C-alpha positions as CSV (number, residue, x, y, z in Angstrom):
1,M,-92.7,-134.0,-123.3
2,T,-94.6,-130.9,-122.1
3,A,-92.5,-127.7,-121.7
4,P,-93.3,-126.1,-117.8
5,L,-96.2,-123.8,-117.3
6,P,-94.6,-120.0,-116.6
7,P,-95.2,-119.3,-112.8
8,S,-98.3,-117.3,-112.6
9,F,-98.3,-113.9,-111.1
10,S,-99.2,-114.5,-107.9
11,G,-96.4,-117.4,-107.7
12,R,-94.1,-114.8,-108.9
13,L,-95.3,-112.7,-106.2
14,R,-95.1,-115.0,-103.2
15,E,-91.9,-115.6,-104.1
16,L,-90.8,-112.3,-104.0
17,T,-92.5,-111.6,-100.7
18,S,-91.1,-114.5,-99.1
19,H,-87.3,-113.5,-99.9
20,R,-85.6,-112.5,-97.0
21,A,-84.2,-109.2,-99.0
22,T,-87.6,-108.2,-100.0
23,W,-89.3,-106.6,-96.9
24,P,-85.9,-105.0,-95.6
25,L,-85.5,-102.9,-98.9
26,L,-88.8,-102.2,-99.2
27,A,-88.4,-100.7,-95.7
28,L,-85.4,-98.9,-96.6
29,A,-87.1,-97.3,-100.0
30,V,-90.1,-96.2,-98.0
31,I,-87.9,-94.6,-95.1
32,L,-85.8,-92.6,-98.0
33,V,-88.7,-91.6,-100.0
34,V,-90.4,-89.7,-96.8
35,D,-86.8,-88.4,-96.2
36,G,-87.2,-87.0,-99.7
37,F,-90.7,-85.1,-98.9
38,V,-89.8,-84.3,-95.4
39,A,-86.1,-82.8,-96.5
40,P,-86.1,-81.0,-100.1
41,G,-82.6,-81.8,-100.6
42,F,-82.7,-85.1,-98.9
43,F,-80.9,-87.0,-102.1
44,T,-78.7,-83.9,-103.3
45,I,-74.7,-85.2,-103.1
46,R,-72.2,-82.6,-103.4
47,I,-68.5,-82.1,-103.0
48,V,-67.0,-79.8,-101.0
49,E,-63.1,-79.2,-100.3
50,G,-62.8,-82.3,-102.4
51,R,-65.2,-84.3,-100.5
52,L,-68.5,-86.0,-101.0
53,F,-71.0,-84.2,-98.9
54,G,-75.1,-85.3,-98.3
55,S,-77.4,-86.9,-96.3
56,L,-76.9,-90.0,-98.1
57,I,-73.3,-90.0,-97.7
58,D,-74.0,-89.2,-94.3
59,I,-75.7,-92.3,-93.9
60,L,-73.3,-94.5,-95.0
61,Y,-70.5,-93.0,-93.1
62,R,-72.4,-93.0,-89.4
63,A,-73.4,-96.5,-90.0
64,V,-69.8,-98.2,-90.5
65,P,-69.3,-98.6,-86.5
66,T,-72.9,-100.4,-86.4
67,A,-72.2,-102.3,-89.4
68,L,-68.9,-103.5,-88.3
69,V,-70.2,-104.5,-85.2
70,A,-73.2,-106.5,-86.7
71,L,-70.7,-108.3,-89.2
72,G,-69.1,-109.6,-86.0
73,M,-72.5,-110.7,-84.1
74,A,-73.8,-112.0,-86.8
75,V,-71.0,-114.7,-87.3
76,V,-71.6,-115.1,-83.5
77,I,-75.4,-115.3,-83.8
78,G,-74.7,-118.1,-86.5
79,T,-73.4,-119.9,-84.2
80,K,-76.2,-119.7,-81.9
81,G,-74.6,-117.3,-79.7
82,I,-74.8,-113.6,-79.1
83,D,-72.4,-111.0,-78.0
84,L,-73.5,-108.4,-75.6
85,S,-70.2,-106.7,-74.6
86,V,-69.2,-105.3,-78.1
87,G,-70.2,-101.8,-76.5
88,S,-67.7,-102.4,-73.9
89,I,-65.1,-103.8,-76.0
90,I,-65.6,-100.4,-78.1
91,A,-65.0,-98.3,-74.8
92,V,-62.0,-100.5,-73.6
93,V,-60.2,-100.2,-77.1
94,G,-60.7,-96.4,-76.7
95,A,-59.4,-96.0,-73.3
96,T,-56.4,-98.4,-74.7
97,I,-55.7,-95.9,-77.8
98,A,-55.6,-92.8,-75.7
99,W,-53.3,-94.1,-73.1
100,R,-50.9,-95.3,-75.5
101,I,-50.7,-92.4,-77.3
102,Q,-50.0,-90.6,-74.3
103,E,-47.4,-93.0,-73.5
104,G,-45.8,-92.2,-77.0
105,D,-45.9,-94.9,-78.7
106,P,-46.2,-95.0,-82.6
107,H,-49.3,-94.7,-83.8
108,F,-49.2,-97.8,-86.1
109,V,-48.1,-99.7,-83.2
110,I,-51.3,-98.5,-81.2
111,L,-53.2,-99.6,-84.0
112,L,-52.3,-103.0,-83.9
113,T,-52.4,-102.6,-80.4
114,A,-56.2,-101.5,-80.3
115,L,-57.4,-104.3,-82.7
116,G,-55.2,-106.6,-80.2
117,V,-57.3,-105.9,-77.6
118,G,-60.6,-106.7,-79.5
119,L,-59.1,-109.9,-79.7
120,L,-58.5,-110.6,-76.7
121,C,-61.7,-109.6,-75.4
122,G,-63.4,-111.9,-78.0
123,L,-60.6,-114.6,-76.6
124,W,-62.2,-113.7,-73.2
125,N,-65.6,-114.4,-74.0
126,G,-64.7,-117.2,-76.5
127,F,-63.3,-118.9,-73.2
128,L,-66.4,-118.3,-71.1
129,V,-68.5,-119.8,-73.9
130,A,-66.5,-122.5,-75.7
131,V,-64.5,-124.1,-72.8
132,L,-66.2,-123.4,-69.7
133,D,-69.6,-123.8,-71.7
134,I,-71.6,-120.6,-70.2
135,Q,-74.6,-119.5,-71.5
136,P,-73.4,-117.0,-74.1
137,I,-76.0,-114.3,-72.8
138,I,-74.4,-114.6,-69.6
139,A,-70.6,-115.2,-70.7
140,T,-70.6,-111.7,-72.8
141,L,-73.1,-109.7,-70.0
142,I,-69.7,-110.1,-67.9
143,L,-67.4,-108.2,-70.0
144,M,-70.7,-105.8,-70.9
145,V,-70.9,-105.1,-67.4
146,S,-67.6,-104.6,-66.2
147,G,-65.7,-103.4,-69.6
148,R,-66.7,-99.6,-69.2
149,G,-65.7,-99.9,-65.6
150,I,-62.3,-101.3,-67.2
151,G,-61.9,-98.2,-69.5
152,L,-62.6,-95.7,-66.6
153,M,-59.6,-97.7,-64.8
154,I,-57.5,-96.9,-68.4
155,N,-58.1,-93.7,-68.4
156,L,-57.3,-93.1,-64.4
157,I,-53.7,-94.7,-65.0
158,Y,-52.6,-91.4,-66.2
159,G,-54.8,-89.0,-64.3
160,G,-57.4,-87.8,-66.9
161,T,-61.3,-89.1,-66.9
162,N,-62.1,-88.2,-70.8
163,P,-58.6,-87.6,-72.4
164,S,-58.6,-86.4,-75.8
165,F,-55.4,-86.8,-78.7
166,T,-54.4,-86.1,-81.8
167,S,-53.3,-88.9,-84.4
168,P,-53.1,-88.2,-87.9
169,L,-53.2,-92.0,-88.7
170,L,-56.4,-93.1,-86.7
171,Q,-58.0,-89.8,-87.3
172,G,-57.3,-90.2,-91.2
173,L,-58.8,-94.1,-90.9
174,S,-62.1,-92.0,-89.2
175,V,-62.6,-89.1,-90.7
176,G,-60.2,-88.6,-93.7
177,S,-60.7,-89.5,-97.0
178,I,-59.2,-90.9,-100.4
179,G,-60.3,-88.9,-103.1
180,L,-63.8,-88.2,-102.7
181,V,-64.5,-91.5,-100.5
182,P,-64.5,-91.3,-96.8
183,T,-61.6,-93.2,-95.7
184,R,-63.9,-95.6,-93.0
185,L,-65.7,-96.7,-95.7
186,I,-63.1,-97.9,-97.5
187,V,-61.8,-99.5,-94.6
188,F,-65.3,-100.9,-94.1
189,A,-65.4,-102.2,-97.5
190,A,-61.7,-104.0,-96.7
191,V,-63.0,-105.8,-93.5
192,F,-66.4,-107.0,-95.2
193,V,-64.3,-108.3,-97.9
194,A,-62.1,-109.8,-96.2
195,L,-64.7,-111.3,-93.7
196,W,-67.0,-112.1,-97.0
197,L,-64.0,-114.3,-98.2
198,L,-63.4,-116.7,-95.2
199,I,-67.1,-117.5,-94.8
200,R,-67.9,-117.8,-97.9
201,R,-64.3,-119.1,-99.6
202,T,-63.3,-121.4,-96.5
203,A,-64.7,-123.9,-94.4
204,L,-65.3,-121.9,-91.7
205,G,-68.2,-120.2,-92.8
206,L,-70.3,-123.9,-93.5
207,F,-68.4,-125.3,-90.0
208,V,-70.3,-122.0,-88.4
209,E,-73.7,-122.8,-89.8
210,A,-73.5,-126.7,-88.7
211,V,-72.9,-125.7,-85.4
212,G,-75.3,-123.1,-85.0
213,G,-77.7,-125.8,-86.6
214,N,-76.6,-128.6,-84.4
215,A,-73.4,-128.6,-82.3
216,A,-74.0,-132.0,-81.3
217,A,-74.2,-133.6,-85.0
218,A,-71.7,-131.3,-85.8
219,D,-69.4,-132.9,-83.4
220,L,-70.3,-136.1,-84.3
221,A,-69.3,-135.4,-88.2
222,G,-65.8,-134.2,-87.2
223,V,-66.3,-130.6,-86.5
224,R,-64.8,-129.2,-83.6
225,S,-67.4,-127.4,-82.5
226,R,-65.8,-125.5,-79.5
227,L,-63.1,-124.2,-81.9
228,I,-65.4,-122.9,-84.3
229,K,-67.6,-121.0,-81.3
230,Y,-64.4,-119.4,-80.3
231,S,-63.1,-118.5,-83.9
232,A,-67.2,-117.0,-83.9
233,Y,-66.0,-114.5,-81.0
234,L,-62.6,-113.7,-82.2
235,I,-64.2,-112.2,-85.1
236,S,-66.5,-110.6,-83.4
237,G,-63.7,-108.9,-81.1
238,L,-61.6,-108.0,-84.2
239,C,-65.1,-106.0,-85.5
240,A,-65.8,-104.5,-82.5
241,G,-61.7,-103.4,-82.4
242,W,-62.1,-101.7,-85.9
243,A,-65.6,-100.1,-84.6
244,G,-63.7,-98.7,-81.8
245,V,-60.7,-97.1,-83.5
246,I,-63.0,-95.3,-86.0
247,L,-65.6,-94.2,-83.3
248,T,-62.5,-93.1,-80.8
249,A,-60.6,-91.2,-83.7
250,D,-64.1,-89.9,-84.5
251,T,-64.1,-87.8,-81.4
252,H,-60.5,-88.0,-80.5
253,T,-61.4,-88.5,-77.3
254,S,-61.6,-91.7,-74.9
255,D,-65.3,-91.8,-73.0
256,P,-66.0,-95.2,-72.4
257,V,-69.2,-94.4,-70.3
258,S,-71.2,-93.0,-73.4
259,V,-69.0,-94.4,-76.3
260,A,-71.1,-97.2,-78.3
261,L,-73.8,-96.9,-75.9
262,Y,-76.7,-99.9,-76.7
263,I,-74.8,-100.1,-79.8
264,E,-74.8,-103.8,-78.9
265,L,-78.9,-103.6,-79.4
266,D,-78.3,-102.1,-82.8
267,A,-75.8,-104.9,-84.1
268,I,-78.6,-107.3,-83.0
269,L,-81.2,-105.9,-84.6
270,A,-79.5,-105.3,-87.8
271,V,-78.9,-108.9,-88.1
272,V,-82.3,-110.1,-87.6
273,I,-83.8,-107.0,-89.8
274,G,-81.3,-108.9,-92.0
275,G,-82.7,-111.8,-92.4
276,G,-81.1,-113.8,-89.6
277,S,-82.3,-115.7,-86.7
278,L,-81.1,-115.9,-82.8
279,A,-81.8,-120.0,-83.2
280,G,-78.4,-120.1,-85.5
281,G,-77.6,-121.7,-88.3
282,R,-77.1,-119.3,-91.1
283,I,-75.5,-116.0,-91.7
284,Y,-75.8,-113.4,-94.1
285,L,-73.5,-110.8,-94.0
286,G,-74.9,-108.5,-97.0
287,M,-78.0,-108.7,-95.4
288,T,-76.7,-107.7,-92.4
289,V,-75.1,-104.6,-93.5
290,L,-78.7,-103.6,-95.3
291,G,-79.9,-103.9,-91.5
292,A,-77.4,-101.4,-90.6
293,L,-78.4,-99.3,-93.2
294,V,-82.3,-99.6,-92.2
295,I,-81.6,-98.7,-88.6
296,Q,-79.2,-95.9,-89.7
297,T,-81.3,-94.4,-92.0
298,L,-84.2,-94.4,-89.5
299,T,-81.9,-92.9,-86.9
300,T,-81.2,-89.7,-89.6
301,S,-84.9,-89.3,-90.3
302,I,-86.1,-88.9,-86.6
303,L,-83.0,-86.3,-86.1
304,M,-84.2,-84.6,-89.7
305,S,-88.0,-84.7,-88.4
306,G,-87.4,-82.4,-85.5
307,L,-89.1,-85.0,-83.2
308,P,-88.2,-84.0,-79.6
309,P,-85.1,-86.6,-78.0
310,E,-87.2,-88.6,-76.0
311,Y,-89.7,-89.5,-78.9
312,N,-86.7,-91.2,-80.7
313,L,-86.1,-94.3,-79.4
314,L,-89.8,-94.9,-79.1
315,V,-90.4,-94.1,-83.0
316,K,-87.2,-96.2,-83.6
317,A,-88.9,-99.2,-81.9
318,V,-91.9,-98.7,-84.0
319,V,-90.8,-98.5,-87.3
320,V,-88.3,-101.6,-86.4
321,L,-91.3,-103.7,-85.1
322,F,-93.3,-103.1,-88.4
323,V,-90.3,-104.3,-90.4
324,L,-89.9,-107.4,-88.1
325,L,-93.8,-107.9,-88.2
326,L,-93.3,-107.7,-92.8
327,Q,-90.6,-110.2,-92.4
328,S,-92.7,-112.8,-90.2
329,N,-94.6,-115.4,-92.3
330,N,-97.4,-115.8,-89.8
331,A,-97.6,-112.3,-89.3
332,R,-98.5,-111.5,-92.7
333,N,-100.5,-114.5,-93.3
334,A,-102.4,-113.4,-90.0
335,V,-103.5,-109.9,-92.1
336,L,-103.9,-111.8,-95.1
337,A,-106.6,-114.1,-93.4
338,L,-108.2,-111.0,-91.7
339,V,-108.7,-109.1,-94.6
340,R,-110.2,-112.7,-96.6
341,R,-112.5,-112.5,-94.0
342,R,-113.8,-109.4,-94.1
343,K,-114.5,-109.7,-97.9
344,R,-116.7,-112.1,-97.4
């Protein structure tokens, strides 16, 4: 019996380039290296007043809201759905927090209320998608359009247009720290671990991927696809609720017009950069977080470069497009074929 031949270098290279983590990690590394040249102290981490400070810490710190929303988005996309309302859910959550603080509710109760509002919004989206069978992009567009208006109406209940507040509990969760570590990073880690256990250590993850792959076949196999879709939108709403708590407490004001503007697009991009497909059937939580880090690192890099603000979105779009092209097997094969032709 002959021993199997070891894989060749070209085979290993082909296997490496086909792995879904390779290109996002490479893109993140390239952006960080460029940042190191642009800003000499970019990789310096220091302790100021008992807290960690530095550009790398700032990237992790500011990536948390997008990463939270992207985790919920990954689950929804796993069912072959989409949730365009997450930014508006954050706006409604923020307005609710400011409202209930003005009414004098206990702050822990306000935290639970804010998360409950996120769940309620997810319940509404799930009802439209799973029960009424409305296309997800249309169903969630309804709350996307109306949600910020609802937030403004909640603000007007007590006569303010941009109400501010103070809350030691909520602001501690957002801008506080435990030891050297920012509290929001701990909150994110707790949410990530809880969601990972739910998706990978229960049958829910398998059911979500089955429904996203083929809902009709999943129904025939005994999976209640409507209930699974409902669950996905509840998870998305809860993740958006946590992001709303963090963003609202960070600015300690309710601003439904501009808070989390376009965060739904960043969340979708994070899922796609992480190897997810809008065709559904797969959930990559860790890779989704990597995608969120790529987006935030790129955003930070553009701000550090000193480019005029009007160029920021254009540069970001070009870089993201380049990363997605690297992930595409068809694009890479076309480039390799072109190179081979020129060599001949």
